[in-house]
Gaussian input, Z-matrix of N, CA and C with variables (Angstrom, degrees):
# hf/3-21g

backbone

0 1
 N
 C     1     B1
 C     2     B2     1     A1
 N     3     B3     2     A2     1     D1
 C     4     B4     3     A3     2     D2
 C     5     B5     4     A4     3     D3
 N     6     B6     5     A5     4     D4
 C     7     B7     6     A6     5     D5
 C     8     B8     7     A7     6     D6
 N     9     B9     8     A8     7     D7
 C    10    B10     9     A9     8     D8
 C    11    B11    10    A10     9     D9
 N    12    B12    11    A11    10    D10
 C    13    B13    12    A12    11    D11
 C    14    B14    13    A13    12    D12
 N    15    B15    14    A14    13    D13
 C    16    B16    15    A15    14    D14
 C    17    B17    16    A16    15    D15
 N    18    B18    17    A17    16    D16
 C    19    B19    18    A18    17    D17
 C    20    B20    19    A19    18    D18
 N    21    B21    20    A20    19    D19
 C    22    B22    21    A21    20    D20
 C    23    B23    22    A22    21    D21
 N    24    B24    23    A23    22    D22
 C    25    B25    24    A24    23    D23
 C    26    B26    25    A25    24    D24
 N    27    B27    26    A26    25    D25
 C    28    B28    27    A27    26    D26
 C    29    B29    28    A28    27    D27
 N    30    B30    29    A29    28    D28
 C    31    B31    30    A30    29    D29
 C    32    B32    31    A31    30    D30
 N    33    B33    32    A32    31    D31
 C    34    B34    33    A33    32    D32
 C    35    B35    34    A34    33    D33
 N    36    B36    35    A35    34    D34
 C    37    B37    36    A36    35    D35
 C    38    B38    37    A37    36    D36
 N    39    B39    38    A38    37    D37
 C    40    B40    39    A39    38    D38
 C    41    B41    40    A40    39    D39
 N    42    B42    41    A41    40    D40
 C    43    B43    42    A42    41    D41
 C    44    B44    43    A43    42    D42
 N    45    B45    44    A44    43    D43
 C    46    B46    45    A45    44    D44
 C    47    B47    46    A46    45    D45
 N    48    B48    47    A47    46    D46
 C    49    B49    48    A48    47    D47
 C    50    B50    49    A49    48    D48
 N    51    B51    50    A50    49    D49
 C    52    B52    51    A51    50    D50
 C    53    B53    52    A52    51    D51
 N    54    B54    53    A53    52    D52
 C    55    B55    54    A54    53    D53
 C    56    B56    55    A55    54    D54
 N    57    B57    56    A56    55    D55
 C    58    B58    57    A57    56    D56
 C    59    B59    58    A58    57    D57
 N    60    B60    59    A59    58    D58
 C    61    B61    60    A60    59    D59
 C    62    B62    61    A61    60    D60
 N    63    B63    62    A62    61    D61
 C    64    B64    63    A63    62    D62
 C    65    B65    64    A64    63    D63
 N    66    B66    65    A65    64    D64
 C    67    B67    66    A66    65    D65
 C    68    B68    67    A67    66    D66
 N    69    B69    68    A68    67    D67
 C    70    B70    69    A69    68    D68
 C    71    B71    70    A70    69    D69
 N    72    B72    71    A71    70    D70
 C    73    B73    72    A72    71    D71
 C    74    B74    73    A73    72    D72
 N    75    B75    74    A74    73    D73
 C    76    B76    75    A75    74    D74
 C    77    B77    76    A76    75    D75
 N    78    B78    77    A77    76    D76
 C    79    B79    78    A78    77    D77
 C    80    B80    79    A79    78    D78
 N    81    B81    80    A80    79    D79
 C    82    B82    81    A81    80    D80
 C    83    B83    82    A82    81    D81
 N    84    B84    83    A83    82    D82
 C    85    B85    84    A84    83    D83
 C    86    B86    85    A85    84    D84
 N    87    B87    86    A86    85    D85
 C    88    B88    87    A87    86    D86
 C    89    B89    88    A88    87    D87
 N    90    B90    89    A89    88    D88
 C    91    B91    90    A90    89    D89
 C    92    B92    91    A91    90    D90
 N    93    B93    92    A92    91    D91
 C    94    B94    93    A93    92    D92
 C    95    B95    94    A94    93    D93
 N    96    B96    95    A95    94    D94
 C    97    B97    96    A96    95    D95
 C    98    B98    97    A97    96    D96
 N    99    B99    98    A98    97    D97
 C   100   B100    99    A99    98    D98
 C   101   B101   100   A100    99    D99
 N   102   B102   101   A101   100   D100
 C   103   B103   102   A102   101   D101
 C   104   B104   103   A103   102   D102
 N   105   B105   104   A104   103   D103
 C   106   B106   105   A105   104   D104
 C   107   B107   106   A106   105   D105
 N   108   B108   107   A107   106   D106
 C   109   B109   108   A108   107   D107
 C   110   B110   109   A109   108   D108
 N   111   B111   110   A110   109   D109
 C   112   B112   111   A111   110   D110
 C   113   B113   112   A112   111   D111
 N   114   B114   113   A113   112   D112
 C   115   B115   114   A114   113   D113
 C   116   B116   115   A115   114   D114
 N   117   B117   116   A116   115   D115
 C   118   B118   117   A117   116   D116
 C   119   B119   118   A118   117   D117
 N   120   B120   119   A119   118   D118
 C   121   B121   120   A120   119   D119
 C   122   B122   121   A121   120   D120
 N   123   B123   122   A122   121   D121
 C   124   B124   123   A123   122   D122
 C   125   B125   124   A124   123   D123
 N   126   B126   125   A125   124   D124
 C   127   B127   126   A126   125   D125
 C   128   B128   127   A127   126   D126
 N   129   B129   128   A128   127   D127
 C   130   B130   129   A129   128   D128
 C   131   B131   130   A130   129   D129
 N   132   B132   131   A131   130   D130
 C   133   B133   132   A132   131   D131
 C   134   B134   133   A133   132   D132
 N   135   B135   134   A134   133   D133
 C   136   B136   135   A135   134   D134
 C   137   B137   136   A136   135   D135
 N   138   B138   137   A137   136   D136
 C   139   B139   138   A138   137   D137
 C   140   B140   139   A139   138   D138
 N   141   B141   140   A140   139   D139
 C   142   B142   141   A141   140   D140
 C   143   B143   142   A142   141   D141
 N   144   B144   143   A143   142   D142
 C   145   B145   144   A144   143   D143
 C   146   B146   145   A145   144   D144
 N   147   B147   146   A146   145   D145
 C   148   B148   147   A147   146   D146
 C   149   B149   148   A148   147   D147
 N   150   B150   149   A149   148   D148
 C   151   B151   150   A150   149   D149
 C   152   B152   151   A151   150   D150
 N   153   B153   152   A152   151   D151
 C   154   B154   153   A153   152   D152
 C   155   B155   154   A154   153   D153
 N   156   B156   155   A155   154   D154
 C   157   B157   156   A156   155   D155
 C   158   B158   157   A157   156   D156
 N   159   B159   158   A158   157   D157
 C   160   B160   159   A159   158   D158
 C   161   B161   160   A160   159   D159
 N   162   B162   161   A161   160   D160
 C   163   B163   162   A162   161   D161
 C   164   B164   163   A163   162   D162
 N   165   B165   164   A164   163   D163
 C   166   B166   165   A165   164   D164
 C   167   B167   166   A166   165   D165
 N   168   B168   167   A167   166   D166
 C   169   B169   168   A168   167   D167
 C   170   B170   169   A169   168   D168
 N   171   B171   170   A170   169   D169
 C   172   B172   171   A171   170   D170
 C   173   B173   172   A172   171   D171
 N   174   B174   173   A173   172   D172
 C   175   B175   174   A174   173   D173
 C   176   B176   175   A175   174   D174
 N   177   B177   176   A176   175   D175
 C   178   B178   177   A177   176   D176
 C   179   B179   178   A178   177   D177
 N   180   B180   179   A179   178   D178
 C   181   B181   180   A180   179   D179
 C   182   B182   181   A181   180   D180
 N   183   B183   182   A182   181   D181
 C   184   B184   183   A183   182   D182
 C   185   B185   184   A184   183   D183
 N   186   B186   185   A185   184   D184
 C   187   B187   186   A186   185   D185
 C   188   B188   187   A187   186   D186
 N   189   B189   188   A188   187   D187
 C   190   B190   189   A189   188   D188
 C   191   B191   190   A190   189   D189
 N   192   B192   191   A191   190   D190
 C   193   B193   192   A192   191   D191
 C   194   B194   193   A193   192   D192
 N   195   B195   194   A194   193   D193
 C   196   B196   195   A195   194   D194
 C   197   B197   196   A196   195   D195
 N   198   B198   197   A197   196   D196
 C   199   B199   198   A198   197   D197
 C   200   B200   199   A199   198   D198
 N   201   B201   200   A200   199   D199
 C   202   B202   201   A201   200   D200
 C   203   B203   202   A202   201   D201
 N   204   B204   203   A203   202   D202
 C   205   B205   204   A204   203   D203
 C   206   B206   205   A205   204   D204
 N   207   B207   206   A206   205   D205
 C   208   B208   207   A207   206   D206
 C   209   B209   208   A208   207   D207
 N   210   B210   209   A209   208   D208
 C   211   B211   210   A210   209   D209
 C   212   B212   211   A211   210   D210
 N   213   B213   212   A212   211   D211
 C   214   B214   213   A213   212   D212
 C   215   B215   214   A214   213   D213
 N   216   B216   215   A215   214   D214
 C   217   B217   216   A216   215   D215
 C   218   B218   217   A217   216   D216
 N   219   B219   218   A218   217   D217
 C   220   B220   219   A219   218   D218
 C   221   B221   220   A220   219   D219
 N   222   B222   221   A221   220   D220
 C   223   B223   222   A222   221   D221
 C   224   B224   223   A223   222   D222
 N   225   B225   224   A224   223   D223
 C   226   B226   225   A225   224   D224
 C   227   B227   226   A226   225   D225
 N   228   B228   227   A227   226   D226
 C   229   B229   228   A228   227   D227
 C   230   B230   229   A229   228   D228
 N   231   B231   230   A230   229   D229
 C   232   B232   231   A231   230   D230
 C   233   B233   232   A232   231   D231
 N   234   B234   233   A233   232   D232
 C   235   B235   234   A234   233   D233
 C   236   B236   235   A235   234   D234
 N   237   B237   236   A236   235   D235
 C   238   B238   237   A237   236   D236
 C   239   B239   238   A238   237   D237
 N   240   B240   239   A239   238   D238
 C   241   B241   240   A240   239   D239
 C   242   B242   241   A241   240   D240
 N   243   B243   242   A242   241   D241
 C   244   B244   243   A243   242   D242
 C   245   B245   244   A244   243   D243
 N   246   B246   245   A245   244   D244
 C   247   B247   246   A246   245   D245
 C   248   B248   247   A247   246   D246
 N   249   B249   248   A248   247   D247
 C   250   B250   249   A249   248   D248
 C   251   B251   250   A250   249   D249
 N   252   B252   251   A251   250   D250
 C   253   B253   252   A252   251   D251
 C   254   B254   253   A253   252   D252
 N   255   B255   254   A254   253   D253
 C   256   B256   255   A255   254   D254
 C   257   B257   256   A256   255   D255
 N   258   B258   257   A257   256   D256
 C   259   B259   258   A258   257   D257
 C   260   B260   259   A259   258   D258
 N   261   B261   260   A260   259   D259
 C   262   B262   261   A261   260   D260
 C   263   B263   262   A262   261   D261
 N   264   B264   263   A263   262   D262
 C   265   B265   264   A264   263   D263
 C   266   B266   265   A265   264   D264

   B1=1.4485
   B2=1.5236
   B3=1.2905
   B4=1.4522
   B5=1.5169
   B6=1.3276
   B7=1.4626
   B8=1.5260
   B9=1.3255
   B10=1.4577
   B11=1.5261
   B12=1.3250
   B13=1.4705
   B14=1.5235
   B15=1.3247
   B16=1.4606
   B17=1.5332
   B18=1.3400
   B19=1.4643
   B20=1.5279
   B21=1.3362
   B22=1.4677
   B23=1.5236
   B24=1.3378
   B25=1.4639
   B26=1.5191
   B27=1.3299
   B28=1.4599
   B29=1.5292
   B30=1.3272
   B31=1.4707
   B32=1.5256
   B33=1.3398
   B34=1.4591
   B35=1.5198
   B36=1.3288
   B37=1.4601
   B38=1.5154
   B39=1.3161
   B40=1.4648
   B41=1.5246
   B42=1.3333
   B43=1.4660
   B44=1.5182
   B45=1.3378
   B46=1.4462
   B47=1.5138
   B48=1.3120
   B49=1.4566
   B50=1.5104
   B51=1.3426
   B52=1.4604
   B53=1.5280
   B54=1.3166
   B55=1.4658
   B56=1.5208
   B57=1.3296
   B58=1.4584
   B59=1.5251
   B60=1.3126
   B61=1.4595
   B62=1.5345
   B63=1.3304
   B64=1.4591
   B65=1.5247
   B66=1.3110
   B67=1.4529
   B68=1.5116
   B69=1.3302
   B70=1.4648
   B71=1.5218
   B72=1.2962
   B73=1.4588
   B74=1.5196
   B75=1.3376
   B76=1.4660
   B77=1.5256
   B78=1.3222
   B79=1.4598
   B80=1.5170
   B81=1.3289
   B82=1.4572
   B83=1.5206
   B84=1.3253
   B85=1.4609
   B86=1.5312
   B87=1.3284
   B88=1.4631
   B89=1.5251
   B90=1.3412
   B91=1.4570
   B92=1.5235
   B93=1.3276
   B94=1.4635
   B95=1.5187
   B96=1.3238
   B97=1.4658
   B98=1.5198
   B99=1.3113
   B100=1.4732
   B101=1.5277
   B102=1.3264
   B103=1.4648
   B104=1.5254
   B105=1.3225
   B106=1.4680
   B107=1.5238
   B108=1.3247
   B109=1.4649
   B110=1.5226
   B111=1.3255
   B112=1.4646
   B113=1.5316
   B114=1.3305
   B115=1.4655
   B116=1.5216
   B117=1.3172
   B118=1.4626
   B119=1.5250
   B120=1.3280
   B121=1.4645
   B122=1.5194
   B123=1.3287
   B124=1.4586
   B125=1.5291
   B126=1.3315
   B127=1.4627
   B128=1.5271
   B129=1.3242
   B130=1.4621
   B131=1.5230
   B132=1.3340
   B133=1.4663
   B134=1.5173
   B135=1.3301
   B136=1.4638
   B137=1.5175
   B138=1.3168
   B139=1.4583
   B140=1.5212
   B141=1.3189
   B142=1.4599
   B143=1.5301
   B144=1.2956
   B145=1.4626
   B146=1.5313
   B147=1.3173
   B148=1.4614
   B149=1.5208
   B150=1.3358
   B151=1.4649
   B152=1.5175
   B153=1.3115
   B154=1.4618
   B155=1.5194
   B156=1.3256
   B157=1.4646
   B158=1.5272
   B159=1.3227
   B160=1.4583
   B161=1.5309
   B162=1.3302
   B163=1.4647
   B164=1.5200
   B165=1.3180
   B166=1.4569
   B167=1.5265
   B168=1.3128
   B169=1.4597
   B170=1.5316
   B171=1.3387
   B172=1.4659
   B173=1.5276
   B174=1.3434
   B175=1.4651
   B176=1.5233
   B177=1.3235
   B178=1.4623
   B179=1.5275
   B180=1.3276
   B181=1.4597
   B182=1.5222
   B183=1.3362
   B184=1.4658
   B185=1.5144
   B186=1.3355
   B187=1.4698
   B188=1.5230
   B189=1.3245
   B190=1.4595
   B191=1.5173
   B192=1.3389
   B193=1.4645
   B194=1.5263
   B195=1.3307
   B196=1.4624
   B197=1.5248
   B198=1.3167
   B199=1.4687
   B200=1.5237
   B201=1.3239
   B202=1.4710
   B203=1.5234
   B204=1.3416
   B205=1.4573
   B206=1.5299
   B207=1.3386
   B208=1.4544
   B209=1.5273
   B210=1.3285
   B211=1.4657
   B212=1.5289
   B213=1.3328
   B214=1.4610
   B215=1.5339
   B216=1.3449
   B217=1.4546
   B218=1.5258
   B219=1.3484
   B220=1.4634
   B221=1.5313
   B222=1.3160
   B223=1.4582
   B224=1.5267
   B225=1.3155
   B226=1.4687
   B227=1.5223
   B228=1.3356
   B229=1.4652
   B230=1.5207
   B231=1.3316
   B232=1.4613
   B233=1.5232
   B234=1.3213
   B235=1.4642
   B236=1.5225
   B237=1.3384
   B238=1.4634
   B239=1.5213
   B240=1.3348
   B241=1.4615
   B242=1.5148
   B243=1.3285
   B244=1.4675
   B245=1.5231
   B246=1.3244
   B247=1.4604
   B248=1.5345
   B249=1.3258
   B250=1.4663
   B251=1.5413
   B252=1.3295
   B253=1.4574
   B254=1.5284
   B255=1.3144
   B256=1.4708
   B257=1.5210
   B258=1.3348
   B259=1.4553
   B260=1.5143
   B261=1.2952
   B262=1.4573
   B263=1.5122
   B264=1.2984
   B265=1.4643
   B266=1.5068
   A1=109.46
   A2=116.79
   A3=121.74
   A4=113.16
   A5=117.52
   A6=120.86
   A7=109.20
   A8=116.54
   A9=120.78
   A10=110.51
   A11=115.34
   A12=120.40
   A13=110.77
   A14=116.13
   A15=120.12
   A16=111.14
   A17=116.24
   A18=119.86
   A19=110.17
   A20=116.46
   A21=120.07
   A22=110.85
   A23=116.01
   A24=119.65
   A25=110.58
   A26=117.35
   A27=121.15
   A28=111.08
   A29=116.86
   A30=120.83
   A31=110.27
   A32=116.74
   A33=119.77
   A34=111.62
   A35=117.80
   A36=119.76
   A37=110.76
   A38=115.99
   A39=120.82
   A40=112.05
   A41=116.80
   A42=119.67
   A43=114.22
   A44=118.06
   A45=120.03
   A46=114.55
   A47=117.51
   A48=120.56
   A49=111.92
   A50=117.53
   A51=121.53
   A52=108.44
   A53=115.92
   A54=120.93
   A55=112.68
   A56=118.10
   A57=120.76
   A58=112.43
   A59=118.09
   A60=122.44
   A61=110.05
   A62=116.11
   A63=120.40
   A64=112.89
   A65=117.71
   A66=120.53
   A67=114.64
   A68=116.99
   A69=118.80
   A70=110.38
   A71=115.33
   A72=120.62
   A73=111.07
   A74=116.96
   A75=119.97
   A76=111.25
   A77=116.84
   A78=120.49
   A79=112.23
   A80=116.44
   A81=120.13
   A82=111.48
   A83=117.06
   A84=120.39
   A85=110.07
   A86=117.28
   A87=120.70
   A88=110.95
   A89=117.36
   A90=120.70
   A91=110.82
   A92=117.25
   A93=120.39
   A94=110.97
   A95=117.30
   A96=120.76
   A97=110.47
   A98=116.97
   A99=120.93
   A100=110.20
   A101=116.53
   A102=120.70
   A103=111.32
   A104=117.44
   A105=121.36
   A106=110.38
   A107=117.02
   A108=120.13
   A109=111.27
   A110=116.70
   A111=120.23
   A112=110.70
   A113=117.13
   A114=120.55
   A115=111.77
   A116=117.56
   A117=121.02
   A118=110.50
   A119=116.06
   A120=119.98
   A121=111.81
   A122=116.72
   A123=121.13
   A124=110.67
   A125=116.44
   A126=119.76
   A127=112.72
   A128=117.46
   A129=118.87
   A130=110.60
   A131=116.28
   A132=120.28
   A133=112.46
   A134=118.42
   A135=123.39
   A136=109.06
   A137=115.65
   A138=120.96
   A139=113.33
   A140=117.70
   A141=120.30
   A142=113.58
   A143=117.52
   A144=121.61
   A145=108.34
   A146=115.65
   A147=120.54
   A148=112.73
   A149=117.82
   A150=119.60
   A151=110.73
   A152=116.91
   A153=120.38
   A154=110.46
   A155=116.66
   A156=120.17
   A157=110.99
   A158=116.37
   A159=120.62
   A160=110.39
   A161=116.20
   A162=120.24
   A163=111.12
   A164=116.24
   A165=121.11
   A166=110.89
   A167=117.18
   A168=121.12
   A169=110.57
   A170=116.93
   A171=120.23
   A172=111.33
   A173=116.77
   A174=120.29
   A175=111.24
   A176=116.18
   A177=119.75
   A178=109.81
   A179=117.68
   A180=121.06
   A181=112.63
   A182=116.55
   A183=120.11
   A184=110.82
   A185=115.33
   A186=119.26
   A187=110.41
   A188=116.53
   A189=120.62
   A190=111.03
   A191=117.57
   A192=119.60
   A193=110.54
   A194=118.08
   A195=120.08
   A196=111.04
   A197=116.70
   A198=119.98
   A199=110.94
   A200=117.07
   A201=119.76
   A202=110.98
   A203=116.26
   A204=120.82
   A205=110.67
   A206=115.59
   A207=119.82
   A208=111.19
   A209=116.59
   A210=120.92
   A211=110.46
   A212=116.28
   A213=120.58
   A214=111.23
   A215=117.21
   A216=121.37
   A217=113.06
   A218=117.31
   A219=121.03
   A220=109.07
   A221=116.63
   A222=122.07
   A223=111.69
   A224=117.60
   A225=120.95
   A226=110.12
   A227=117.87
   A228=120.84
   A229=110.89
   A230=117.16
   A231=122.26
   A232=110.77
   A233=116.50
   A234=120.27
   A235=112.05
   A236=117.16
   A237=120.36
   A238=110.79
   A239=117.03
   A240=120.80
   A241=111.39
   A242=117.02
   A243=121.03
   A244=110.28
   A245=116.03
   A246=120.28
   A247=111.08
   A248=116.19
   A249=120.69
   A250=111.51
   A251=117.16
   A252=120.93
   A253=113.64
   A254=116.90
   A255=122.41
   A256=112.00
   A257=114.78
   A258=121.01
   A259=107.31
   A260=117.26
   A261=118.78
   A262=109.23
   A263=115.25
   A264=121.22
   A265=108.29
   D1=146.71
   D2=-174.94
   D3=-76.30
   D4=-17.77
   D5=-174.45
   D6=-121.14
   D7=99.89
   D8=-178.64
   D9=-87.08
   D10=172.56
   D11=179.09
   D12=-62.50
   D13=-36.64
   D14=-178.26
   D15=-66.68
   D16=-40.09
   D17=179.50
   D18=-66.27
   D19=-42.84
   D20=178.09
   D21=-62.10
   D22=-44.84
   D23=179.66
   D24=-62.25
   D25=-37.82
   D26=178.46
   D27=-65.41
   D28=-41.92
   D29=179.16
   D30=-62.65
   D31=-46.37
   D32=-178.17
   D33=-71.08
   D34=-30.95
   D35=176.27
   D36=-67.45
   D37=-41.76
   D38=-177.21
   D39=-70.50
   D40=-40.32
   D41=-173.04
   D42=-108.23
   D43=-25.83
   D44=-175.36
   D45=-100.23
   D46=-7.53
   D47=-179.23
   D48=108.52
   D49=-56.31
   D50=175.27
   D51=-146.13
   D52=165.16
   D53=-172.46
   D54=-64.67
   D55=-28.34
   D56=-178.54
   D57=-80.54
   D58=-11.37
   D59=-177.28
   D60=-86.24
   D61=65.39
   D62=-175.94
   D63=-80.59
   D64=-8.25
   D65=-178.62
   D66=-94.22
   D67=-2.04
   D68=-178.35
   D69=-69.07
   D70=144.00
   D71=-178.45
   D72=-61.88
   D73=-43.57
   D74=-179.08
   D75=-63.03
   D76=-40.76
   D77=179.26
   D78=-65.10
   D79=-41.87
   D80=178.98
   D81=-65.90
   D82=-41.17
   D83=178.53
   D84=-64.15
   D85=-40.26
   D86=178.47
   D87=-64.95
   D88=-40.07
   D89=177.80
   D90=-65.66
   D91=-43.91
   D92=176.82
   D93=-61.06
   D94=-39.34
   D95=179.35
   D96=-63.92
   D97=-41.09
   D98=177.99
   D99=-62.29
   D100=-44.84
   D101=179.30
   D102=-66.51
   D103=-39.22
   D104=178.96
   D105=-63.29
   D106=-43.11
   D107=178.24
   D108=-63.00
   D109=-38.78
   D110=178.31
   D111=-64.93
   D112=-46.58
   D113=-179.48
   D114=-66.39
   D115=-33.56
   D116=177.85
   D117=-64.23
   D118=-42.56
   D119=176.45
   D120=-63.21
   D121=-38.77
   D122=178.02
   D123=-63.90
   D124=-41.72
   D125=-177.32
   D126=-72.48
   D127=-21.24
   D128=175.92
   D129=-66.98
   D130=-32.27
   D131=179.04
   D132=-89.60
   D133=-27.55
   D134=-175.74
   D135=-123.54
   D136=81.84
   D137=-173.55
   D138=-63.78
   D139=-31.86
   D140=-172.64
   D141=-96.76
   D142=15.11
   D143=177.98
   D144=-83.60
   D145=86.81
   D146=-172.28
   D147=-75.36
   D148=-26.72
   D149=176.53
   D150=-66.24
   D151=-41.68
   D152=177.42
   D153=-66.83
   D154=-36.85
   D155=178.17
   D156=-63.02
   D157=-40.37
   D158=178.31
   D159=-65.88
   D160=-42.13
   D161=177.91
   D162=-62.16
   D163=-38.61
   D164=178.68
   D165=-63.49
   D166=-44.16
   D167=179.90
   D168=-63.42
   D169=-40.36
   D170=178.23
   D171=-64.99
   D172=-40.86
   D173=178.99
   D174=-64.37
   D175=-41.28
   D176=179.14
   D177=-62.93
   D178=-38.94
   D179=177.45
   D180=-64.94
   D181=-41.31
   D182=177.40
   D183=-63.37
   D184=-43.75
   D185=-179.85
   D186=-63.80
   D187=-40.48
   D188=179.72
   D189=-62.18
   D190=-41.96
   D191=-179.15
   D192=-67.99
   D193=-37.30
   D194=176.06
   D195=-65.73
   D196=-39.05
   D197=178.32
   D198=-66.98
   D199=-37.81
   D200=176.55
   D201=-63.55
   D202=-40.07
   D203=177.09
   D204=-62.01
   D205=-46.25
   D206=-179.27
   D207=-64.27
   D208=-38.22
   D209=179.03
   D210=-63.78
   D211=-38.25
   D212=179.82
   D213=-70.04
   D214=-35.99
   D215=-177.45
   D216=-80.49
   D217=-46.31
   D218=-174.48
   D219=-152.42
   D220=102.85
   D221=-175.03
   D222=-66.56
   D223=-34.67
   D224=-177.79
   D225=-65.55
   D226=-46.47
   D227=177.94
   D228=-63.42
   D229=-37.07
   D230=177.91
   D231=-60.56
   D232=-48.68
   D233=-178.86
   D234=-65.26
   D235=-38.86
   D236=177.87
   D237=-63.67
   D238=-42.24
   D239=-178.85
   D240=-67.12
   D241=-41.73
   D242=178.18
   D243=-60.10
   D244=-44.01
   D245=-179.06
   D246=-67.60
   D247=-40.96
   D248=-176.02
   D249=-68.82
   D250=-38.16
   D251=-177.57
   D252=-92.47
   D253=-1.85
   D254=-178.35
   D255=55.98
   D256=48.42
   D257=175.76
   D258=-97.73
   D259=130.24
   D260=179.33
   D261=-93.87
   D262=145.84
   D263=179.52
   D264=-132.61

């Protein structure tokens, strides 16, 4: 599998504060971004994989709703996360 426990723990440590803080909005958005980048690379090689394309669209929607929530709660954290993850809005 492309996403091991160590990689997940590293993502949550970097963005969520500590590895056990898997419920933080920033950590979840960072994890979704990692998965989206992986699926995007897969789709560049496999253009006709429509199931993966559907999964990608659903992940982007989930990430967008989490980002909207974060923007509503704390604009400064939202802007920092967007800049750090290179997400365009």
